[in-house]
C-alpha positions as CSV (number, residue, x, y, z in Angstrom):
1,M,130.0,-8.2,-136.7
2,V,128.9,-11.7,-137.6
3,E,130.4,-12.8,-141.0
4,L,128.1,-13.5,-143.9
5,T,127.4,-17.2,-144.7
6,A,128.4,-18.6,-148.1
7,D,124.7,-18.5,-149.2
8,E,124.4,-14.8,-148.2
9,A,127.6,-13.9,-150.0
10,A,126.2,-15.6,-153.1
11,V,122.8,-14.0,-153.0
12,Y,124.1,-10.5,-152.2
13,D,127.1,-10.7,-154.4
14,R,126.0,-7.8,-156.7
15,Q,125.2,-5.3,-153.9
16,L,128.3,-6.3,-151.9
17,R,130.3,-4.9,-154.9
18,V,128.2,-1.7,-154.7
19,W,128.1,-0.9,-151.0
20,G,130.6,-3.3,-149.4
21,L,130.6,-5.9,-146.7
22,E,130.1,-3.6,-143.7
23,T,126.9,-2.1,-145.0
24,Q,125.5,-5.5,-145.8
25,Q,126.3,-6.7,-142.3
26,K,124.5,-3.8,-140.8
27,L,121.5,-4.5,-143.0
28,R,121.5,-8.1,-142.0
29,Q,121.2,-7.1,-138.3
30,S,118.4,-4.5,-138.8
31,K,114.8,-5.0,-137.7
32,V,112.1,-3.2,-139.7
33,L,108.5,-2.6,-138.6
34,I,106.0,-1.8,-141.4
35,V,102.6,-0.7,-140.3
36,G,100.0,-0.7,-143.1
37,C,100.2,-3.2,-146.0
38,T,99.1,-1.2,-149.0
39,G,100.4,-1.3,-152.5
40,L,103.1,1.3,-151.5
41,A,104.1,-0.8,-148.5
42,A,104.5,-3.8,-150.8
43,E,107.0,-1.9,-152.9
44,V,108.9,-0.8,-149.9
45,A,108.9,-4.3,-148.3
46,K,110.0,-6.0,-151.6
47,N,112.9,-3.7,-152.0
48,I,114.3,-3.9,-148.5
49,I,113.9,-7.6,-148.3
50,L,115.7,-8.1,-151.6
51,A,118.4,-5.9,-150.2
52,G,118.9,-8.2,-147.2
53,V,117.6,-6.6,-144.0
54,G,117.5,-8.9,-141.0
55,S,113.8,-9.0,-140.4
56,V,110.6,-7.4,-141.4
57,T,107.4,-7.3,-139.3
58,L,104.1,-6.4,-140.9
59,V,101.1,-5.0,-139.2
60,D,97.7,-4.9,-141.0
61,D,94.6,-6.7,-139.8
62,T,92.5,-5.8,-142.9
63,P,90.9,-8.9,-144.3
64,C,92.1,-9.7,-147.9
65,S,88.5,-9.8,-149.0
66,A,88.1,-6.2,-148.0
67,S,91.4,-4.8,-149.1
68,S,92.1,-2.7,-152.2
69,P,93.6,-4.6,-155.2
70,G,96.7,-2.5,-155.3
71,N,98.9,-4.8,-153.2
72,F,100.6,-7.2,-155.7
73,L,101.9,-9.4,-152.8
74,V,98.4,-10.6,-152.0
75,P,97.4,-13.9,-153.8
76,H,93.9,-14.1,-155.2
77,D,93.1,-17.2,-153.1
78,A,94.0,-15.5,-149.7
79,K,90.6,-14.2,-148.9
80,D,90.5,-15.9,-145.4
81,K,93.8,-14.2,-144.3
82,T,94.7,-10.7,-143.3
83,V,96.6,-8.6,-145.7
84,A,99.8,-8.8,-143.5
85,E,99.5,-12.6,-143.3
86,A,99.1,-12.9,-147.1
87,C,102.1,-10.7,-147.8
88,V,104.4,-12.8,-145.6
89,A,104.5,-15.9,-147.8
90,T,105.2,-14.0,-151.0
91,L,107.9,-11.9,-149.4
92,Q,109.5,-14.9,-147.8
93,E,109.8,-16.6,-151.2
94,M,111.6,-13.5,-152.6
95,N,114.4,-13.9,-150.0
96,P,114.4,-16.9,-147.6
97,L,117.4,-15.4,-145.8
98,V,115.2,-12.6,-144.3
99,S,112.8,-13.3,-141.4
100,V,109.3,-12.1,-142.4
101,N,106.4,-12.2,-140.0
102,A,102.9,-10.7,-139.5
103,V,101.7,-9.5,-136.1
104,A,98.0,-9.0,-135.3
105,G,96.9,-5.6,-134.0
106,T,95.7,-2.2,-135.0
107,P,98.1,0.6,-136.0
108,G,97.4,2.4,-132.7
109,T,98.8,-0.5,-130.7
110,F,102.1,-0.4,-132.5
111,V,103.1,3.2,-132.0
112,S,104.1,2.9,-128.3
113,T,107.6,3.3,-126.9
114,A,107.5,-0.3,-125.7
115,T,106.9,-1.6,-129.2
116,V,109.0,0.7,-131.4
117,S,112.1,0.3,-129.2
118,G,112.6,-3.2,-130.5
119,Y,113.2,-2.0,-134.1
120,N,115.9,-0.1,-136.0
121,I,113.3,1.8,-138.0
122,V,109.5,2.2,-138.2
123,I,107.7,2.7,-141.5
124,L,104.1,3.8,-141.5
125,V,102.2,3.5,-144.8
126,G,98.8,5.0,-145.5
127,Q,98.2,5.9,-141.8
128,S,96.3,9.0,-140.6
129,G,98.0,12.1,-139.3
130,A,96.9,11.1,-135.8
131,V,98.7,7.8,-136.0
132,V,101.8,9.5,-137.4
133,D,101.7,11.9,-134.5
134,A,101.7,9.2,-131.9
135,A,104.4,7.2,-133.7
136,D,106.6,10.3,-134.1
137,V,106.5,10.9,-130.3
138,A,107.2,7.3,-129.5
139,C,110.1,7.1,-132.0
140,R,111.5,10.3,-130.8
141,E,111.5,9.1,-127.2
142,T,113.3,5.9,-128.1
143,N,115.5,7.5,-130.8
144,V,114.2,5.1,-133.5
145,P,114.0,6.6,-137.0
146,L,110.6,7.0,-138.5
147,I,109.3,7.2,-142.1
148,A,105.7,7.8,-142.8
149,A,104.4,7.6,-146.4
150,C,101.2,7.7,-148.4
151,S,100.2,7.2,-152.0
152,R,96.9,8.6,-153.2
153,G,95.7,9.1,-156.8
154,L,98.3,11.0,-158.8
155,A,100.4,12.0,-155.9
156,G,102.3,10.6,-153.0
157,W,104.5,11.8,-150.1
158,A,106.9,10.6,-147.5
159,F,108.1,12.2,-144.2
160,A,111.2,11.1,-142.3
161,N,112.4,12.0,-138.8
162,V,115.9,10.6,-138.3
163,H,116.4,12.4,-135.0
164,S,120.2,12.8,-134.6
165,H,121.6,10.7,-137.4
166,T,125.3,10.1,-138.2
167,Y,126.3,8.6,-141.5
168,I,129.4,8.0,-143.7
169,K,129.8,10.2,-146.8
170,E,132.0,9.0,-149.6
171,N,133.9,11.5,-151.6
172,K,135.7,10.9,-155.0
173,T,138.4,13.3,-156.3
174,D,140.0,13.0,-159.8
175,Q,143.8,12.9,-159.6
176,S,146.2,14.4,-162.1
177,D,147.4,10.9,-163.1
178,G,143.9,9.9,-164.2
179,T,143.0,7.9,-161.1
180,T,140.3,8.6,-158.6
181,K,141.0,9.1,-154.9
182,K,138.2,7.9,-152.5
183,T,137.9,9.4,-149.1
184,T,135.2,9.2,-146.4
185,E,134.0,11.6,-143.8
186,V,131.5,11.3,-140.9
187,K,128.6,13.7,-141.2
188,S,125.4,14.2,-139.2
189,V,121.9,15.4,-139.8
190,Q,119.2,16.5,-137.4
191,G,115.6,15.4,-137.8
192,V,112.5,17.5,-137.3
193,S,109.3,16.3,-135.6
194,W,106.1,15.7,-137.6
195,E,104.4,18.4,-135.6
196,A,107.1,20.9,-136.3
197,A,107.2,20.1,-140.0
198,L,103.5,20.6,-140.4
199,G,103.3,23.7,-138.4
200,A,106.4,25.6,-139.5
201,P,105.9,28.6,-141.8
202,V,107.5,28.3,-145.2
203,E,110.2,30.9,-145.7
204,K,110.1,33.2,-148.7
205,R,113.3,31.9,-150.2
206,Q,111.7,28.4,-150.4
207,M,108.7,29.6,-152.4
208,K,110.3,29.7,-155.8
209,R,111.4,26.1,-155.8
210,M,108.6,24.7,-153.5
211,S,106.2,22.1,-154.7
212,P,102.6,23.5,-155.2
213,F,101.5,20.2,-153.7
214,L,102.9,21.1,-150.3
215,P,100.1,23.5,-149.0
216,L,97.5,20.9,-150.0
217,L,99.3,18.2,-148.1
218,R,99.8,20.3,-145.0
219,V,96.1,21.2,-144.9
220,C,95.0,17.6,-145.3
221,M,97.4,16.3,-142.7
222,R,96.4,18.9,-140.1
223,F,92.8,17.9,-140.7
224,E,93.7,14.2,-140.2
225,R,95.5,14.9,-137.0
226,I,92.3,16.5,-135.6
227,E,89.8,14.0,-137.0
228,G,91.9,10.9,-136.7
229,R,91.0,9.7,-140.2
230,S,91.9,10.4,-143.8
231,A,90.3,13.4,-145.6
232,L,87.5,12.5,-148.0
233,S,85.7,14.2,-150.8
234,S,82.9,15.0,-148.4
235,D,85.3,17.2,-146.4
236,Y,85.9,19.5,-149.3
237,A,83.8,22.3,-147.8
238,V,85.9,22.3,-144.7
239,L,89.3,22.0,-146.4
240,E,89.0,24.4,-149.3
241,P,88.8,27.6,-147.1
242,A,91.6,26.3,-145.0
243,L,93.8,25.7,-148.1
244,L,93.0,29.1,-149.6
245,N,93.7,30.8,-146.2
246,L,97.1,29.0,-145.8
247,C,98.1,30.1,-149.4
248,K,97.1,33.7,-148.6
249,V,98.9,33.8,-145.3
250,E,102.2,32.3,-146.6
251,G,102.1,33.8,-150.1
252,H,101.8,30.6,-152.1
253,T,101.4,30.9,-155.8
254,G,101.1,28.3,-158.6
255,G,98.4,26.8,-160.7
256,S,97.9,23.7,-158.7
257,V,97.3,25.5,-155.4
258,D,93.6,25.8,-155.6
259,G,90.3,24.2,-154.9
260,T,90.3,22.2,-158.2
261,A,93.5,20.4,-157.2
262,L,92.2,19.8,-153.7
263,G,89.0,18.3,-155.2
264,S,90.9,16.0,-157.5
265,F,93.1,14.8,-154.6
266,L,90.2,14.1,-152.3
267,E,88.3,12.1,-154.9
268,S,91.3,9.9,-155.7
269,T,91.4,7.4,-152.8
270,E,93.0,4.5,-154.6
271,E,96.8,4.0,-155.1
272,M,98.4,4.2,-158.5
273,P,101.1,1.6,-159.3
274,A,103.4,4.2,-161.0
275,I,103.4,6.4,-157.9
276,N,103.9,3.4,-155.6
277,A,106.9,2.2,-157.6
278,I,108.7,5.6,-157.5
279,L,107.8,6.5,-153.9
280,G,108.4,3.0,-152.7
281,G,111.9,3.0,-154.2
282,V,112.7,6.3,-152.5
283,V,111.5,5.1,-149.1
284,A,113.3,1.7,-149.4
285,N,116.5,3.4,-150.5
286,D,116.4,5.8,-147.5
287,T,115.6,2.9,-145.2
288,I,118.8,1.2,-146.3
289,K,120.8,4.4,-145.9
290,I,119.4,5.0,-142.4
291,V,119.9,1.5,-140.9
292,A,123.3,1.1,-142.5
293,S,124.4,4.7,-141.9
294,K,125.5,4.8,-145.5
295,G,125.0,8.2,-147.2
296,E,122.6,11.1,-146.5
297,P,118.9,10.2,-146.6
298,V,117.0,11.8,-149.5
299,I,113.8,12.4,-147.4
300,N,114.9,15.3,-145.2
301,N,112.3,15.8,-144.1
302,I,109.4,15.7,-146.6
303,F,109.4,14.2,-150.1
304,M,106.5,14.7,-152.5
305,Y,105.9,13.2,-156.0
306,S,103.1,14.2,-158.3
307,L,102.3,13.1,-161.8
308,L,100.3,16.4,-162.2
309,E,103.5,18.3,-161.6
310,G,105.7,15.8,-163.4
311,G,108.3,15.4,-160.7
312,G,109.4,15.1,-157.1
313,W,110.5,17.6,-154.5
314,V,112.3,17.5,-151.2
315,E,111.3,20.1,-148.7
316,R,113.0,20.8,-145.3
317,L,110.5,22.3,-142.9
318,G,110.7,23.2,-139.3
């Protein structure tokens, strides 16, 4: 691997002490594609750029004048630019050592095998279930890890498909003389496709610890895969019977698994900064783990966070 420069060693001094030179070198060589520049995407991009990835490519042709105000990377005077273009300058200032660029195009044009094969990981933010479908297929064919995430109202979720992923696990054992012995072992984890995760039945043993938000998420994502757009409050009449039927078939229980929770979720189309900060940190941390093969990813394979439930859950489906 190429050695770090003196400037890089100085900028990354603190994290070099945490995860070591080899991990930092792997980060430096990584190329990240982020499709969708929402407030959540801003949190993810900020964290991985400060960590020192090699390059970040942003895709979002939404004009700044028409975008939601949740993206803190967009300056107030950037009305003539796209959201992706406006984010580049701010992110570049955060860490000049990272290459940051914006590419014109719609999400659908960036989920092909030809495009994703040029990156070490693809991150979709705020995209419909149909776009996640296409990206998952393309990433699976090219063995490029995929993370898809969305923040909406009081809840947010992230899905990861790492395919066949190998990583280094560090173990610490206390010794009789008061010292700590450190050892490492190579471990692997198998990813699950987006389609399999959405369609797989939930086992009874998972019910007791499962997030009540999961059935709602699965119903909305199945709807989006068919319709090719996000579910709206006007779709409540279609989604409520689907949600209640899923809960009945799989035996879901819990106060939040009902039409009231569905209605609240559909009405909340804006992002919440608190959700973005938490979910963005989880996604960024897993991005670093995946591209550096350092530790087991948290999102294996669906992570959900809800202020209504007061916590986060990791569910492995499929």
